[in-house]
C-alpha positions in Angstrom: -7.5 26.5 15.0 -10.9 26.4 15.6 -11.7 22.9 15.4 -8.5 22.4 17.8 -11.7 21.1 20.2 -12.5 18.6 18.0 -9.2 17.8 17.2 -8.0 17.4 21.0 -10.9 14.5 21.2 -10.1 12.7 18.0 -6.0 13.4 17.5 -5.1 12.9 21.3 -5.2 10.0 23.8 -9.2 8.8 22.8 -8.0 8.6 19.2 -4.5 6.4 20.0 -6.8 4.1 22.2 -9.4 3.3 19.3 -7.0 3.4 16.5 -3.8 2.9 18.3 -0.3 4.5 18.1 0.6 6.5 14.6 3.2 4.5 12.3 6.2 5.6 11.1 6.3 6.1 7.1 9.1 3.3 6.9 6.7 0.9 8.8 4.9 0.1 6.1 6.6 -2.9 5.0 5.2 -4.7 8.4 1.4 -3.8 7.2 2.2 -5.7 3.9 -0.1 -8.7 3.6 1.1 -12.6 3.2 -1.0 -15.2 1.2 -2.4 -16.3 4.2 -3.7 -13.3 5.6 -4.4 -11.7 2.3 -6.9 -14.6 1.9 -8.8 -14.0 4.9 -8.7 -9.8 4.4 -9.7 -10.1 0.5 -11.4 -13.4 0.0 -14.6 -12.7 2.5 -16.9 -11.4 0.0 -16.4 -14.1 -2.6 -16.6 -16.6 -0.3 -19.2 -15.7 1.9 -21.3 -15.2 -1.3 -21.6 -19.1 -1.2 -24.2 -18.5 1.6 -26.7 -17.1 -0.8 -25.5 -17.7 -4.7 -27.1 -21.3 -4.9 -30.4 -20.0 -3.4 -30.8 -17.0 -5.5 -31.1 -19.6 -8.2 -33.4 -21.7 -6.3 -35.5 -19.1 -6.0 -35.6 -17.9 -9.4 -36.4 -22.1 -10.8 -38.9 -22.8 -8.0 -41.0 -19.9 -9.1 -42.2 -22.6 -11.8 -42.0 -25.8 -9.8 -39.5 -27.7 -7.6 -38.8 -30.2 -10.6 -37.3 -27.1 -12.9 -34.8 -27.4 -10.1 -32.2 -30.0 -11.8 -31.7 -26.5 -13.9 -29.6 -25.7 -11.4 -26.6 -28.0 -12.2 -25.8 -26.8 -15.8 -26.6 -23.1 -14.2 -23.8 -23.9 -11.6 -21.8 -25.3 -14.4 -21.7 -22.2 -16.4 -20.9 -20.0 -13.2 -18.2 -22.3 -13.0 -16.8 -21.5 -16.5 -17.4 -17.9 -15.7 -15.1 -18.3 -12.7 -12.4 -20.2 -14.3 -12.4 -17.4 -17.2 -12.4 -14.9 -14.3 -9.8 -16.1 -12.4 -7.3 -16.4 -15.4 -7.8 -12.8 -16.8 -7.7 -11.2 -13.3 -4.4 -13.3 -12.8 -3.0 -11.7 -15.9 -4.1 -8.3 -14.6 -2.3 -8.4 -11.5 1.3 -9.0 -13.4 0.0 -6.7 -16.2 -0.9 -4.2 -13.6 0.8 -5.0 -10.3 0.5 -1.5 -9.0 -3.1 -2.2 -8.7 -6.1 -0.8 -10.3 -7.9 -3.5 -11.6 -10.6 -3.3 -14.3 -9.6 0.8 -13.9 -6.6 0.1 -14.9 -7.4 -2.1 -17.5 -10.3 -0.3 -19.1 -8.4 3.4 -18.8 -5.2 1.3 -20.9 -6.9 -0.4 -23.6 -10.4 0.7 -24.1 -10.1 4.8 -23.2 -10.4 7.1 -20.5 -14.0 7.1 -21.2 -14.6 3.2 -20.2 -11.7 3.3 -17.5 -14.1 5.6 -15.8 -17.3 3.6 -16.4 -15.8 0.4 -15.3 -13.7 2.6 -11.9 -17.1 4.4 -11.2 -19.0 0.6 -11.3 -16.4 -0.8 -8.6 -16.8 2.1 -6.2 -20.8 1.7 -6.3 -20.0 -2.1 -5.9 -18.3 -1.8 -3.1 -20.3 0.2 -1.3 -23.0 -2.1 -2.3 -20.9 -5.1 -1.2 -20.7 -3.7 2.5 -24.3 -2.8 2.3 -25.2 -6.2 1.1 -23.0 -8.6 3.3 -23.6 -6.3 6.3 -27.3 -6.6 6.0 -26.8 -10.0 5.3 -24.8 -10.6 8.6 -27.4 -8.4 10.6 -30.7 -11.0 9.2 -28.3 -13.6 10.0 -28.2 -12.2 13.8 -32.0 -11.5 13.9 -32.5 -15.2 12.8 -30.3 -16.3 15.5 -31.7 -13.8 18.3 -35.3 -13.2 16.8 -35.8 -10.4 19.7 -33.9 -8.1 17.6 -36.0 -8.0 15.0 -36.6 -5.1 13.1 -33.4 -3.5 14.6 -31.4 -4.8 11.3 -30.5 -1.3 9.8 -28.9 0.1 13.3 -27.2 -3.7 13.5 -25.8 -3.0 10.2 -24.7 0.9 11.0 -23.0 -0.9 14.5 -21.4 -3.8 11.7 -19.9 -0.7 9.8 -18.5 0.9 12.4 -16.8 -1.5 14.1 -15.4 -2.4 10.3 -14.3 1.2 10.0 -12.5 1.3 13.2 -10.8 -1.9 12.4 -9.7 -0.8 9.1 -8.7 2.4 10.2 -6.3 0.2 12.6 -4.2 -0.9 9.8 -4.3 -4.0 7.3 -2.2 -6.3 9.3 -4.6 -5.7 12.2 -7.7 -5.9 10.2 -6.0 -9.3 8.8 -5.5 -10.8 12.0 -8.9 -10.2 13.2 -10.5 -11.9 9.8 -8.5 -14.9 9.7 -10.8 -16.9 12.4 -14.6 -16.0 10.8 -12.9 -16.5 7.4 -10.8 -19.8 8.1 -13.6 -21.3 10.5 -16.2 -20.6 7.7 -13.8 -22.5 5.4 -13.0 -25.2 7.4 -17.1 -25.7 8.4 -17.9 -26.1 4.7 -15.4 -28.1 3.7 -16.6 -30.6 6.4 -20.4 -30.4 5.3 -19.6 -30.6 1.5 -17.3 -33.8 2.6 -19.8 -35.4 4.7 -22.7 -34.8 2.3 -20.9 -36.6 -0.4 -19.7 -39.3 1.9 -23.3 -40.2 3.1 -24.5 -40.2 -0.5 -21.7 -42.3 -1.6 -22.5 -45.0 1.4 -25.9 -44.5 0.6 -27.0 -42.8 3.6 -28.9 -40.1 2.4 -30.8 -41.4 -0.6 -31.7 -39.0 -4.1 -34.8 -36.8 -3.2 -34.7 -34.5 -6.1 -38.3 -33.9 -7.3 -37.0 -34.5 -11.0 -33.7 -36.3 -12.6 -31.8 -34.3 -14.7 -32.2 -33.9 -18.2 -36.3 -34.2 -17.6 -38.6 -32.5 -19.3 -40.5 -29.5 -17.2 -43.4 -28.4 -18.9 -42.9 -24.2 -19.0 -39.5 -23.9 -18.7 -38.3 -20.4 -20.5 -35.2 -19.1 -21.8 -36.0 -16.2 -19.4 -36.2 -17.8 -16.5 -33.0 -19.9 -16.9 -31.2 -16.3 -17.7 -32.8 -14.9 -14.6 -31.7 -18.0 -12.9 -27.9 -17.8 -14.0 -27.9 -13.8 -14.0 -28.9 -14.7 -9.9 -26.0 -17.4 -9.3 -23.6 -15.2 -10.8 -23.7 -13.0 -7.7 -21.1 -15.7 -6.0 -18.7 -14.1 -8.2 -18.9 -10.5 -6.8 -16.0 -10.1 -5.3 -13.4 -12.1 -7.1 -11.5 -9.0 -8.6 -10.9 -7.6 -5.3 -7.6 -8.9 -5.1 -6.7 -7.5 -8.9 -7.2 -4.2 -7.3 -5.5 -4.3 -3.8 -1.8 -5.9 -5.7 0.0 -3.3 -4.2 -1.2 -4.7 -0.1 0.6 -7.5 -0.5 4.5 -8.5 0.5 7.2 -9.0 -2.3 6.7 -10.3 -5.1 3.7 -8.8 -4.7 2.1 -9.8 -8.5 3.5 -13.1 -7.7 1.5 -13.3 -4.4 -1.5 -11.9 -5.5 -1.5 -13.8 -8.1 -1.7 -17.5 -6.1 -4.0 -15.8 -3.4 -6.5 -15.5 -6.1 -5.9 -18.9 -7.1 -6.5 -20.5 -4.1 -9.7 -18.3 -3.8 -11.0 -19.0 -6.9 -10.6 -22.9 -6.1 -12.2 -22.8 -2.8 -14.7 -21.0 -4.3 -15.3 -23.4 -7.2 -15.8 -26.1 -4.8 -17.7 -24.8 -2.3 -20.6 -23.6 -5.3 -20.1 -26.7 -6.7 -20.4 -28.6 -3.5 -23.9 -26.8 -2.4 -25.5 -26.6 -5.3 -25.0 -30.3 -6.1 -26.0 -31.4 -2.0 -28.8 -28.5 -2.4 -30.1 -30.6 -5.7 -29.8 -33.9 -4.4 -31.4 -33.3 -1.4 -34.4 -31.9 -3.0 -34.2 -28.8 -1.4 -36.5 -25.8 -1.9 -35.6 -22.2 -0.6 -38.2 -21.5 2.7 -39.2 -18.1 3.8 -37.4 -18.4 7.5 -34.9 -21.2 6.8 -31.7 -20.6 4.5 -30.7 -23.3 1.8 -27.6 -23.3 3.4 -29.7 -24.2 6.6 -31.5 -27.1 5.2 -28.8 -28.5 3.6 -26.3 -28.3 6.9 -29.7 -29.6 9.0 -29.9 -32.7 6.2 -25.9 -33.4 6.2 -25.7 -33.4 9.9 -28.8 -35.5 10.6 -30.6 -32.7 12.1 -29.5 -29.3 14.2 -26.9 -30.7 16.0 -23.0 -29.5 17.3 -22.3 -29.2 13.7 -25.3 -27.6 12.5 -25.0 -24.7 14.7 -21.0 -24.0 13.8 -22.2 -23.8 10.3 -24.8 -21.9 11.1 -22.5 -18.9 13.4 -19.8 -19.7 10.9 -22.2 -18.4 7.9 -23.4 -15.4 10.0 -20.3 -14.5 10.8 -18.4 -14.6 7.5 -21.3 -12.6 6.3 -21.1 -9.9 8.4 -17.3 -9.4 8.0 -17.4 -10.0 4.1 -17.8 -6.6 4.1 -14.2 -6.2 4.6 -13.3 -6.6 0.9 -14.9 -3.2 -0.1 -13.0 -1.7 2.7 -9.9 -3.0 1.5 -10.3 -2.3 -2.6 -12.2 0.7 -2.5 -9.2 2.7 -0.9 -6.6 1.5 -3.6 -9.2 2.2 -6.3 -9.9 6.0 -5.1 -6.1 6.0 -4.7 -5.6 5.1 -8.4 -8.3 7.7 -9.9 -7.3 10.4 -7.4 -3.3 10.1 -8.6 -5.2 10.6 -12.5 -6.7 13.9 -11.0 -11.0 12.0 -11.6 -11.0 12.3 -7.3 -10.0 14.7 -4.8 -6.6 14.4 -4.0 -7.3 13.6 -0.5 -7.8 9.9 -1.3 -4.0 10.0 -1.7 -3.1 10.5 2.1 -2.2 7.9 4.2 -4.0 7.5 7.7 -1.9 7.5 11.0 -1.7 4.0 10.5 -0.9 4.6 7.0 -4.3 3.0 5.2 -5.5 5.4 2.9 -8.2 6.6 5.6 -10.3 9.1 3.6 -11.7 6.1 1.3 -12.4 3.7 4.4 -14.6 6.8 5.9 -16.4 7.4 2.5 -17.0 3.8 1.9 -18.4 3.4 5.3 -20.5 7.0 5.1 -21.6 5.3 1.5 -22.7 1.9 2.4 -24.7 3.1 5.7 -26.6 5.9 3.6 -27.4 2.6 1.4 -28.4 0.6 4.1 -30.7 3.3 5.2 -32.2 3.8 1.9 -33.1 -0.1 1.3 -34.0 -0.7 4.7 -31.2 -3.0 5.3 -33.6 -5.5 2.2 -30.0 -7.7 0.4 -33.2 -9.2 -2.1 -33.6 -5.6 -3.3 -29.8 -4.4 -3.4 -28.2 -7.8 -5.2 -29.7 -6.5 -8.4 -27.9 -3.1 -8.0 -24.6 -5.6 -7.1 -25.0 -7.8 -9.7 -25.1 -4.7 -12.4 -22.0 -2.9 -10.7 -19.5 -5.7 -10.9 -20.4 -7.4 -14.2 -20.1 -3.8 -16.2 -16.0 -3.8 -15.3 -15.8 -7.7 -15.8 -17.5 -7.3 -19.1 -14.7 -4.6 -20.1 -11.8 -5.2 -17.9 -11.9 -8.6 -20.3 -12.6 -6.9 -23.6 -9.2 -5.0 -22.5 -7.3 -7.6 -22.1 -8.0 -8.9 -25.5 -7.5 -5.9 -27.3 -4.0 -5.5 -24.8 -3.2 -9.5 -26.4 -3.9 -8.3 -29.9 -1.9 -5.4 -29.5 1.4 -6.8 -27.9 0.7 -10.6 -28.8 3.2 -12.1 -26.7 3.9 -15.8 -26.5 1.0 -18.1 -26.7 -1.1 -14.5 -26.8 -4.2 -16.8 -28.4 -5.3 -18.8 -25.2 -5.1 -15.9 -23.3 -7.0 -13.9 -25.0 -9.7 -17.2 -25.6 -10.1 -16.9 -21.9 -10.8 -13.2 -22.0 -13.1 -13.8 -24.7 -14.9 -16.2 -23.0 -15.1 -14.2 -19.5 -16.6 -11.3 -22.1 -19.3 -12.6 -23.6 -20.3 -14.5 -20.3 -20.4 -11.5 -18.1 -21.7 -9.4 -21.2 -24.8 -12.2 -21.8 -25.4 -11.3 -18.2 -25.4 -7.7 -18.5 -27.8 -8.1 -21.3 -30.2 -10.4 -19.3 -30.0 -7.5 -16.5 -30.9 -5.2 -18.8 -33.8 -7.1 -20.2 -35.2 -8.8 -17.1 -34.1 -6.7 -13.9 -34.3 -3.2 -15.7 -36.9 -2.4 -12.6 -34.3 -3.5 -10.1 -31.4 -1.9 -11.5 -32.6 1.4 -12.9 -31.3 3.1 -10.3 -27.8 2.4 -10.8 -28.1 3.9 -14.3 -28.8 6.9 -13.1 -25.8 7.2 -10.4 -23.4 6.2 -12.9 -23.4 9.1 -15.4 -24.2 11.3 -12.5 -20.3 9.8 -10.9 -18.8 9.6 -14.6 -19.8 13.3 -14.9 -18.2 14.1 -11.3 -15.3 12.5 -12.2 -14.4 14.7 -15.6 -15.4 17.7 -13.4 -12.9 17.2 -10.6 -10.6 16.4 -13.3 -11.0 19.5 -15.2 -10.6 21.7 -11.9 -7.1 20.5 -11.9 -6.0 20.9 -15.2 -7.6 24.7 -14.8 -5.9 24.9 -11.5 -2.6 23.5 -13.3 -2.7 25.6 -16.1 -3.1 28.7 -13.9 -0.3 28.1 -11.6 2.3 26.9 -14.3 5.0 29.2 -14.8 5.4 30.5 -18.4 9.3 31.4 -19.4 8.2 34.1 -21.5 5.5 35.6 -18.6 6.1 38.1 -15.9 6.0 35.4 -12.8 5.0 38.1 -10.1 3.7 41.3 -9.7 5.8 43.8 -7.9 4.2 46.6 -5.6 5.2 50.1 -4.7 3.9 50.1 -1.2 2.0 48.1 1.1 -1.6 49.1 2.8 -2.7 47.2 6.0 -5.9 47.3 7.5 -6.2 46.0 11.3 -9.4 45.2 12.5 -10.0 46.3 15.9 -12.9 45.4 18.4 -11.4 47.3 21.8 -7.8 48.6 22.4 -6.2 45.1 24.3 -2.5 43.7 24.5 -3.4 41.4 20.9 -4.8 45.5 19.5 -1.4 46.7 20.5 0.9 44.1 19.1 -0.9 44.1 16.0 -0.7 47.8 15.4 2.9 47.3 15.8 3.4 44.4 13.8 1.1 46.5 11.0 3.7 49.1 11.5 6.7 46.7 10.7 5.1 45.7 7.2 3.0 48.7 5.7 3.4 51.9 4.2 0.5 52.8 5.2 -1.9 51.3 8.5 -5.6 51.4 9.0 -7.2 50.7 11.9 -10.8 49.5 11.2 -13.8 49.1 13.8 -17.3 48.4 13.7 -19.5 49.8 16.1 -23.2 48.8 17.3 -26.4 50.5 18.5 -26.0 48.7 22.2 -23.7 51.1 23.9 -22.4 54.3 22.3 -20.8 55.5 25.4 -18.5 52.9 24.8 -18.0 53.1 21.6 -16.8 57.0 21.9 -14.4 55.6 24.9 -12.5 53.3 22.2 -11.9 55.4 19.6 -10.8 58.2 22.3 -8.4 55.7 23.8 -6.9 54.6 20.2 -6.4 58.1 19.0 -5.0 58.6 22.4 -2.6 55.9 22.1 -2.0 56.1 18.2 -2.3 59.7 17.1 -0.6 58.4 13.8 -2.9 55.7 12.7 -6.0 56.3 11.0 -8.6 55.1 12.7 -12.0 54.3 11.4 -15.2 53.8 13.1 -18.0 51.8 10.9 -21.6 52.0 11.9 -23.9 48.7 11.9 -27.0 48.9 12.3 -27.8 45.4 11.5 -25.5 44.1 14.4 -23.3 42.7 11.4 -19.7 42.5 11.3 -18.8 40.7 8.4 -20.8 43.1 5.8 -19.5 46.2 7.0 -16.0 45.3 7.5 -15.7 43.6 3.8 -17.3 47.0 2.1 -14.8 49.4 3.6 -12.4 46.6 2.5 -13.4 46.3 -1.3 -13.0 50.4 -1.1 -9.5 50.6 0.5 -8.3 47.7 -1.8 -9.4 49.8 -5.0 -7.8 52.5 -3.8 -4.6 50.9 -3.1 -4.4 49.1 -6.2 -4.6 52.6 -7.6 -1.3 53.8 -6.1 0.0 50.2 -6.8 -0.1 49.2 -3.4 -0.8 45.9 -2.0 -3.7 45.6 0.7 -3.3 43.0 3.8 -6.4 42.7 6.5 -4.7 41.6 9.9 -7.2 40.1 11.7 -6.0 40.0 15.7 -6.8 37.8 17.7 -6.0 35.6 21.0 -5.4 32.0 21.8 -6.3 30.4 24.7 -4.3 28.2 26.9 -6.3 25.3 26.7 -7.6 23.7 23.7 -11.1 23.4 25.1 -11.5 27.0 26.0 -12.2 28.0 21.6 -16.0 26.6 22.9 -15.9 30.0 24.8 -15.1 32.7 22.4 -17.0 33.6 18.9 -15.9 32.4 15.4 -15.7 36.2 14.2 -12.1 35.7 12.8 -12.9 32.5 10.9 -15.7 34.2 9.7 -13.7 37.2 8.6 -10.8 34.8 6.9 -13.6 33.0 5.1 -15.0 36.6 3.7 -11.7 37.6 1.9 -10.1 34.1 1.0 -12.1 34.8 -2.7 -11.4 38.7 -2.6 -9.1 38.6 -5.6 -5.5 41.1 -4.8 -6.9 41.2 -0.9 -3.6 39.7 1.5 -5.5 37.9 4.8 -3.4 37.4 7.7 -3.8 36.6 11.5 -1.9 37.8 14.5 -2.3 35.3 17.2 -1.4 36.6 20.7 -0.9 33.1 22.9 -2.4 33.5 26.4 -0.3 32.0 29.3 -3.3 31.0 31.6 
């Protein structure tokens, strides 16, 4: 009751205005997603990554020379092979695990709980990084458009996270409705840009200006350089797994709709990545400090900074800003699955007023906000961690699917296993590259992960201990029978509340004690209280405990411990009855102290002591 002032604000009219009216449980069907809405809600992260995927490859290659840029074409081809393999694999995951959970469920069922927890923990961190990277990139795009905001990127990012959090707390359907605008606008503008670029190339309007043709010998090229570029370009595939985690969000038939949405998303992503990589190579574009590669491609394609150029820039900034929503969609479902298996608190299984997993949404918002503050919203520092977080579960889930096919051996299982094997090998190769060449950038991930897995096990052990202690055994006594009851009533003064509480105590107790704590401030008043009490209640024992240090909790605690030990010797139960009055208006709670709450917290951990509250409701 002592948080009612906050509850009045959050759960009253303000909350409804912010989040909308609560939905009934049977209205959940209206919150499920069609393919059209799901593509907008769950693909924004993957699709937005084309805005920086090609650039990440170029940033590595150009450190050698502009001539090395031709290697971006075969590197892009390998990224597309990995995309195909991941798409085939996660389609299989969707049909095999229609309850969602993605890499966590696949790894747990086929590789063991340890591997499942590593995959699940990696994805939890990765979804926080998804939000941090996407929002940071979006804030950078906003600052690029409005230079006066430079230096406030972190604040802008936190504001964007707050908006997305509110949007997702309002429910999936409203979130998807909002996201359809930026996602489909981005798809249209990138298709126009790639189509226009290819048309101009084929008609000779844009000549070949790359620094070197494909296959040219470039002095100084090393395997390390190619591997680093490949690992950076593979960041474009983050978010591919999100749909497999969120299958329960789809309308029925869920698995079929989710698999179809994944295929559509992968096809669009593949076309975008291939088209942008090719145009970037053909135009001979190299990364510049204040102008993105995508911006340069749009400039070259549309012949300058005209309306189409600005539409591409606007669409890119918009989708980068909302790409974080993929994390908001997938994180709560993954947290739900971990909580269902007792590796995360059960609170993550609870649905909010709008039928979303509110605790997961809020946890993601807080975690990603902390990451943005820690890294100062620097996308280049976050992306290596981002890649590590996603390719660990990629590797584990693909390996898990290989074992699943081997054990079950359904029709055409060899082809399915082959697709998974290719994906597992490439994903593992990227992990090796990250370990070998980028360990200095990703080491925090490997500090956080063991701590997170350890926490999973501690939570799981707690739930096991609780279940063991609460379980009823046929061969054991299930309860203790007491011979009587001692009730200690805490008395501050003789009031209407005290009288009612004492009357109730006499109705339930065989032996009632009234306890009062006196201070040094006003001895005459303390004597007056004792005199008035003994006059009104001559049959009830009154105990006055003196507190020289003005503490109420400690002397009450010591006295109750003594009484409970004596009661136990007589096989009596001990109840501490705390009288309190309840103000007529919730904000009135702020005008009174919290002594009752502190006393409850003190006795909560006392074994064999029952704590009860007698509430007296005020009328005005």
